[in-house]
Residue, then its C-alpha position, 0 to 999 in steps of 0.5 A: m486517459s486524460a492528462d490530469v491523471t497521476n499514476a504511481l506504484g506500491r508494494r508490501k510483500a507480495a502485495v502491488a497496487r498501482v493507483y490513479l490519483t485525479a481531481g475530485t471529491g475523495v472517492i477511493t475505488i479498489n478493483k471497481r469496489e468502494l474503500n469500505n466495501y474492499f476493506p471492511d477494517a476500520n484499521l485498513q480504511y485509516i491506514v490507506k487514508q493516512p498519506l491524504n489525512t497528513l496532508g489535509v487533501a482527503e476530499s481533494y482527489d479521486i483514487k482509482a487503484n488496481l490491488n493484486g496479490g497478498g493478504i488484506k494488510g500488506q495490501a492497505e499498506a501497498l496502498r498507502l505507499a502508492i497514494a504517498r508516491a502520487l501525491v508527491k508526483i503532484n507536489a514535491e514539497d509534500k515529500p518531507a511530510l509524508r517522510a516523517e510519518g514513514f510513508m515514502t519508505r518501502d517496507s522490504r521484509v518479505v517471508e524467507r524462504k523454506k530450505p532443502g531438508q528443512p520443514k520450514a525457512r529456519k526450523r530443523f527437524q528433530f535430532s536423534k542421537r541414536 
């Protein structure tokens, strides 16, 4: 890859997004598919584009992303974090604007593990007195 490529990593729940930003015309490719093909839901497309729209640079960069793990919502939010981190690598002065919108914070909430002797993480089997 050429020297003008900026890469970043974003995670959310079990989803991992690796992003490669280059100067371009605003094309977003995820796992070799178009954005509106990978995320047909308009809300998820909006989530992915939020950092770009906040800075007003949606048409300035081409984004190539590798996504794996998790569900579609977690993947979209992981991609949003990765894009925000890549934009900050390019221009550090954008960080306060992205932080104010909450795009620089890694959402660390993950599913709690199942405990032995219980049906789920916190649910207990029904108690029988007799």
